[in-house]
C-alpha positions in Angstrom: 50.7 143.0 1.2 54.1 143.7 -0.3 53.5 147.4 -0.1 52.5 147.1 3.5 55.6 145.1 4.3 57.8 147.7 2.5 56.1 150.5 4.4 56.8 148.9 7.7 60.4 148.3 6.8 60.8 151.9 5.9 59.2 153.0 9.1 61.5 150.8 11.1 64.5 152.0 9.2 63.5 155.6 10.0 63.2 154.9 13.7 66.6 153.2 13.7 68.1 156.2 11.9 66.7 158.5 14.6 68.1 156.3 17.3 71.5 156.2 15.8 71.6 160.0 15.6 70.5 160.3 19.2 73.2 157.8 20.3 75.9 160.0 18.7 75.7 162.1 21.8 76.9 159.2 23.9 80.6 159.4 22.9 83.2 158.7 25.5 84.4 161.6 27.5 88.1 162.1 28.2 88.8 160.8 31.7 89.7 163.2 34.4 90.0 163.0 38.2 87.5 164.9 40.4 88.5 163.3 43.7 92.2 162.9 43.9 94.6 165.6 45.1 97.2 167.3 42.9 100.2 165.7 44.6 100.3 163.0 41.8 100.5 163.5 38.1 98.0 161.2 36.3 99.1 160.4 32.7 97.1 159.0 29.9 98.0 155.3 29.1 99.4 154.7 25.7 97.7 151.3 25.5 94.3 152.7 26.6 93.2 156.3 25.9 90.3 156.0 28.3 92.7 155.4 31.3 94.8 157.8 33.4 97.5 156.2 35.6 100.1 157.1 38.2 102.6 154.8 39.9 105.2 155.6 42.6 108.7 155.3 41.0 110.0 151.8 41.7 106.6 150.4 42.7 106.7 146.6 42.5 103.3 144.8 42.1 105.1 141.5 43.0 105.5 142.7 46.6 101.8 142.0 47.1 99.6 138.9 46.9 96.6 140.0 48.9 94.1 142.8 48.6 92.1 144.7 51.2 89.0 146.4 49.6 87.8 149.6 51.4 84.0 150.1 51.3 83.3 151.4 47.8 82.3 155.1 47.4 79.8 156.4 44.9 80.0 159.9 43.6 77.3 160.1 40.9 74.0 161.8 40.4 71.9 159.6 42.6 68.6 161.0 41.5 68.8 158.7 38.4 68.9 155.6 40.5 67.0 153.8 43.2 68.8 153.4 46.5 68.7 149.6 46.2 70.2 149.8 42.7 73.2 151.7 44.1 73.5 149.1 46.9 73.4 146.3 44.4 76.2 148.1 42.4 78.4 148.3 45.4 77.9 144.7 46.5 78.2 143.6 42.9 81.6 145.3 42.5 83.0 143.6 45.6 81.7 140.2 44.5 83.1 140.6 41.0 86.5 141.7 42.3 86.7 138.8 44.7 85.7 136.3 42.0 88.0 137.9 39.5 91.1 137.8 41.7 90.7 134.3 43.1 92.1 131.9 43.6 95.6 133.4 43.1 95.0 136.6 45.1 93.0 136.6 48.3 90.8 139.5 49.5 91.4 140.0 53.2 89.8 142.2 55.9 92.9 143.4 57.8 96.2 145.1 56.8 99.3 143.1 56.9 102.5 142.1 55.0 102.0 141.8 51.2 98.5 143.3 51.5 97.6 146.1 49.0 94.7 148.3 50.3 92.4 149.6 47.5 90.2 152.6 47.7 87.7 152.9 44.8 84.9 155.2 43.9 82.3 154.8 41.2 82.1 158.2 39.4 79.6 157.2 36.7 77.2 154.4 35.8 75.8 154.5 32.3 72.9 152.1 32.1 71.9 150.3 28.9 68.3 150.5 27.5 67.2 146.9 27.0 64.0 147.8 25.1 66.0 150.0 22.7 68.6 147.3 22.2 65.8 144.8 21.3 64.6 147.2 18.6 68.0 147.9 17.1 68.9 144.2 17.3 65.7 143.3 15.3 66.5 146.0 12.8 70.3 145.9 12.5 71.1 142.6 14.2 73.2 144.5 16.9 72.4 146.4 20.1 73.4 150.0 19.9 72.8 151.5 23.3 75.9 150.7 25.2 76.3 151.1 29.0 79.4 151.3 31.1 81.0 152.8 34.2 83.8 155.1 35.4 85.9 154.7 38.4 88.7 156.3 40.4 91.0 154.0 42.3 93.9 154.6 44.8 96.3 151.8 45.9 98.0 152.0 49.3 100.5 149.8 51.2 98.3 148.5 53.9 101.0 148.8 56.6 102.6 152.1 55.9 99.5 153.8 54.4 101.7 155.1 51.6 99.9 155.7 48.2 101.7 153.7 45.6 99.5 153.9 42.5 96.3 155.5 41.3 94.0 155.1 38.3 91.0 156.9 36.6 89.2 154.9 34.0 86.0 154.7 32.0 84.8 151.6 30.2 81.9 151.4 27.7 80.4 148.1 26.5 80.5 146.9 22.9 77.8 145.2 20.8 79.9 142.0 21.1 78.7 141.8 24.8 75.3 140.8 23.5 73.9 139.3 26.7 74.9 142.3 28.8 73.1 144.6 26.4 69.7 143.4 27.4 70.2 144.2 31.1 70.2 147.7 32.5 73.3 147.2 34.5 74.8 144.4 32.5 77.6 146.4 30.8 78.5 148.4 34.0 79.0 145.0 35.7 81.1 144.0 32.7 83.3 147.0 33.3 83.8 145.9 36.9 84.8 142.5 35.6 87.4 144.0 33.3 89.0 146.0 36.1 89.3 142.8 38.1 91.1 141.2 35.2 93.4 144.1 34.8 94.3 144.1 38.5 95.0 140.4 38.4 97.2 140.9 35.3 99.1 143.7 37.0 99.9 141.5 40.0 101.1 138.7 37.7 103.2 140.8 35.2 104.3 143.9 37.2 103.7 146.2 34.1 
């Protein structure tokens, strides 16, 4: 019995080692813009190497306390997803943004004073593998297949139409986000939530 148990343990450890090697190919890619024009110079953030950022000189976040969200664009390889999954991602992003900004900052439907118009495009969705994460959690007590998302965002004054800021970012989940690891889109939704928090912080602190 003991030999059988040891044999199973070695077999499981072998599979985990193979999985870990395969996951090495999932390292984060340096962000770059594929959608924005070259009239702005995106620079890498010192605080977050995964983020590129541009701001019009003198731009003041405190001038705005409302947000107008344009319909979200999706520029990814759609053959890897069902149409309803993409629709769920789009509606989920809007819902998460509204919940993340409220109650301090309202999401409105029309341009006006103190309204910042946001144009965002999902450029990548990296899904998690729930079954694989169950296996690695049983063997190593942590999920290893992390999901995430990448996005490009432009910010405009809703009245003048002037572009005042832009961002390119990619977020990947961590094993600490345990619950999200067992849902195919859990960690991409987590990335949407982090962007909502960062936007709310920018309104509050004018970084």
